N, C-alpha and C positions, 0 to 999 in steps of 0.2 A: 557642403557642408562635410566633415568626417567625424564618424561615431571609432566609439573605444573598439578595441577588438572582439570584449567579449559579444557584441552584437554575432561578429562574425562566429564567435565560437558555436553559437546560439542559434544560426541560419537553418530553416528545416527540421528543430527538434522543438518547435512550440505546437501551433494548433492545427500543424497541417497532419500531426497523427490520428487526429479526429475525423478526418474528411468523411469518412462513412457516415459517421455519427450527424455533421452539418448537413448534409445532404439529406438524410431523412427528415431532419425537422423539415427543410425547405418542402420535401414530398409532402410531408403531412401539413402543411402550411397550404396546398395547391388543393388541400383533400383527399388524398391517396390515403385508403387505411393502412398504417403504418406502424409497427411494432417494432420498437426502438429497445435493444437488448443490448447496449453500448456503454451507457457507465456504470460506475459503482454507488447511485443514489439509493441510499437505506431505503426502503419499501414501507415505511409505516413513520408517523411524524413523531416528533420528539417527545419525552415524558412529559405530560404537564405541569410535573413540580417543576422540572428544569424549567419550563415557559414562564411559569409563576415565581420562580426564584430570580430569573432574569430581571424581570417586569418591578418586581418589589424592591431590587438593590437600584433600577435604574431610576425608579419612582425617589427612593433615597437618597438620590444625589451623589451617588458611585461612579461619577465621572471624571472624577479629578487625574490627577497625572497618577500614574504607578509606577512602583518602583522598578527598577531594568532586570532586580533580579523574576517578578513577579510579584503578585500579593504573598502576603505570610501564609493568610491562613490557608491557601492554596498548596503552596508550597507544602506546608507540614502535613494537609492530607494526601499529599501526593508521598509524601515519604514513609507513612503511616501502611499506603496501601503496596506500595513496594516491598518493604519490610518485611509486610505479613503474606505478600504472594512468591518471591524469591528466597525466603527462607534466612538472609543476612540483615543486617540493621542500614539502612540509610536515613540521611539525615538532610533537612531542607535547605542545609549549603550545598547538596547534590544536586539542587533542581533550579532549572531555569525554566519560563514559563513566556511562550512565543503562540502567537496566531496561526494555530494551525501544524500540524506533521509535515507539509512542505516547508513552511517557514522555518520550523527547528532542525531539518535537514539540512537545508540552504544556511543554517548561519553553523551548523556542525562541520560541514563541509569547508566552507570557506575557513573555518578556524584551524584546519588539519592539512588541506593539501594548497596546492600553489602550483605553476607551472614548473614542469622538469618533473613531477611526481606520477604515480600511478596509482588507479583505487579499480581493486578487482570485485567485480560484482558479478551475479548471476543471470545468466541468459537462457529465458525470456525474464525479463525486469520491467516494474511498473514503468508507464512511459516518461514519466519525468526526469526518471534518474540520470539519463545522460547528459541532460540538462544540466543538471546540479552539479555533476560533477567538471563538465567541459568549462562552465563558467567561472571555475577557481583558476583556470587552465590546466588544471592535472588532465591525464588522457584516463579513459575508461578502457579497463581489460575484461572480455566478457569471460565468464567461466562458462561454459556447457552446462547447463540443469538436462539431464537426459532422462527423457519417459520413463524407459527402463528401470530407472530408480526411485520413479515417483515425483521429478524435478526437485529432489532433494539434493543441494549440494553435495558434490564428495570431495574430500578430503583432498585426495589424489591429484585431482582435477585442478585442484586450485593450486596444491603445491608444484605442479607443474609450468604455473602462469608466473612464477614469484620471480621477479626481477632485482637487482639492486636500485630500482626508484619506488618498488611499490612501498605503500604507505598506508593506505587502509582496505579492507575489507567490508565492502557493504552486504549486509544481510538484510533479509526482508521473511520475515517467520510471524506470523502462516502468510504464504507469499500469495501475492497479487500479480501475472493473472491466474497462477496455475491450482491455487488454493493448497497447495503442499504447507507441510507444518515438519519441521526441523526436530529430528529424534536427540534424546540428551546425548548417544552415539557420534549423532552427524558433529556437534556443537564439539564436543571434547577433540574431534579429529580435527575441525579448524581451528579452536581453540591453541593446539597445538602447533598447529602451521605458524600462526600468530605469535607465540611465542617464540619460536623459533627463529622468525624472521623482525621480529619486533614490530609489528604490524598493530595498529589500531582496529577492534572490531567496532563497526555503528551498526545498531539494528534498528529496523522498522517494525515494530511490533504493534500498530495501527489495528489489526483485525484480532487482536489475541482474544478478545469478550466472544467471537464468532467460531471457533472451534468448535466440530460437529463431535457428537458423543462418541465413544469408545477409541479417542483420540486423544493423547496427552500433551497438552503445552511444554513447552523446554522454553527456556529465556538463557543466551549468556549472561546474563546478569547474575543468576543464581548459583554461579559457579565462582568462587572466593581465588584460587586461580586466577580468574582474569579479570578481577575486582579491577587493578589498576589501567587496563586497556580497553573495556566496554563502555560504550555510551548507546543507550536507547532515546530513540524518539516516539512520541506516540501521542495520542488526543482524544476526544469524545466525540470526533466526528461518525464513526463507525459504532461503539459501544454505545451511544445515546442517542443514533439515529441525529445528529446534529452537526453535520457539514459546515453550515452556514454560520456558526456562531464562531467557527477559526478560533478556538480553545486548545491549545496543544502546548507539548512540553518536551523537555531531554534531559536523560539522568544520567549522570556519569561520575567519575572520581572527582573528587572537590577540586584538585588541581588542574583540572579542565576545565569546569566549571568557571574558577576563576578567571582562568585564562579567555573563556567564551563573554565573560561581563562584558568589557568593553564594546565589543562586537556586537552585542545584542542590545547595547544602550544605545549605541548608531544608529543601528540596523530601527529598532523601534519603542524602544525604553519603555517596555512593558506591555502584558496585554492589558485589554479595558476591565479595570476595576470591578463594574457590574456582572459582566461576565466571568470573571474570575471568581466571584463570589455564588455566582448559580454554578459553576464548576465545580467549585470545592463543595458544595451541596452534593451534588451530584454523586461524587467520588465517595463521599462518607457513606449514603443510602446506595449506592450499588445501582446497577441500571436496570429498569425496570422492561426493559424494551428488548436486549440482547437474548432472552431465553427463547420467546416468540421468533424472533429474527433467525436462529439458528435452527432452530426444527424446521422453519417455512425454506430455508436455503438447502438445507440438506434433502428432504423431502423432494422440491423441486428439481434438483441434479439428479436423482433417484431417477425421476418421473421421466425428466429428459434425455436420460440413457437408455430407459425401456424403450422408448419411443425411437428413437434414431437408430438405435441399434436394431431395431426388429429386422429390418430389411433394405435399408438405405444405402448401406455402404461404409455411411459415417462411422464414428467408432470415439467413445466419449469417454476423458478421461475423467476418471469421478474425483469431486475434490474432498480435502478433509476439512477445509475451514472457508470461511470468504464470503464473496456475493456472486462467484462465477464458477463458470465449468468451461474446459476446454474440448474442442470438437477438431477429429481429423480430420479434413477432405481429400486425401491423398486420391482416395478410391474414386474421385471425379476427374482425375486426370489435369486439374487445377490448381493453382497456388491459391491459398488463402484471402490473400487479398483477390485475386482474380474471381473466386467463388463469391466472397462478400460482396462483392461490386455486382454480378451477375443473380444474387438472391436478393438484392434490396431492389434491381431496378425490376425482375420479375413477381417477385412474390410481396416487396412491403415490409421482410422483414431483416433489419438491421443489427448488423452483428458486427465487433470490431476484427480486422485481419492480425492475425498472429503477429505478422511481421511488424506491426507498430508496437510490440515489447520485446524484439530482439529474432535474431538470424536462427533459433532454435525452433521457432515456432513458424517459419516458411506454409509451411503446409495446414496450418491450423488457424482457428478462431476463436475467439473468445465468444462467449455467450453470459451476458448477466442475468442471475436469475430473481434481479426485484420486481418484476411484475406479477400482478395475479395470476393464479393456478391457470384460469382457463385461457387468459391471452399467453400465458408460456407456453401452453398445450397446443393453440391454436399456432403459436407460432412452429413450436415442433412439428407440428403434419407439414405446415407449409414448406421446412426445410428438408424434411424426410422427401415429400413428391416431389421438391426440385433436384434432390442427389439422385432420384431413379431418374432423370432426363439424362442422366451422365454415366448410366450403367450400362 
């Protein structure tokens, strides 16, 4: 029996990238002392009020069909939040609610591009971006994010890769995996390229509330000159430590939202009303857990850098936001993938090979900062000892 061509386009872009994570799980089940620093799972439980609101809405019978746009109360809450944070007015008809950032991003891409089109995105990138783009039939055009620029996209590097087939610039700020945060001047330069070539800008801002102290968050949505071409996706997965609730959204121009609506309806016909009610309350209340996560992840990144750069030959890029730190392992003479495999087998520490996120990180690994302080320091000590083998 034959399958559609989308399955061919996505071959190798699914779970294969998480090979080290899965191997670590197998080792742990076999009784090995494994420290998994592979995935971005928040290190705290969802706020009790969010759980209570979800249960109360479920008990109240909020299990009927939703609107294809999402529940009116949640869209109003999001419009108010974006108006307050971005400095220009947003209305509920500029919002569609979907189950998680991933679903929102898939829907947005499906509405913007198709076979023959190109989407430009930073390399490195979040592991699912290539699949989301290729699922539409469009081609992904990587724009190298250079370590010497703090892994922030450069408008000149972007412009050099524009072709007549270019349709969308996909941004991620704060950035996964590097923790980079775009500055206003970065966005201004990228926006100028988008206007010059009539391109859409899609921005994944799911880590917005995990920006570390001393760093200013900036969004393309805040620039009125880009208002007709910017679409943002986000969710409560990171801000409220609730990835399993799958409660996300996209915000954009009214004309785009109207065009997206039929696609959203045939995909899912709205998110679950009881989850929407709890999300609305959480948005209006603000996150009780984000400040603590910000402080912990920042402190852990500093501690990791201090231990690994003492005398191991490893180099840590200090993140500005998010849940991860990037470690360059070129001093070992191994690729990031080879080092990650050897590290896991010898020491039981699991980290993600940088190549899972793009060619730019061939000699890097990504370390999740989402385990307890003492376990992270134990992992850091094992990593440093392992690196010294190759000194």
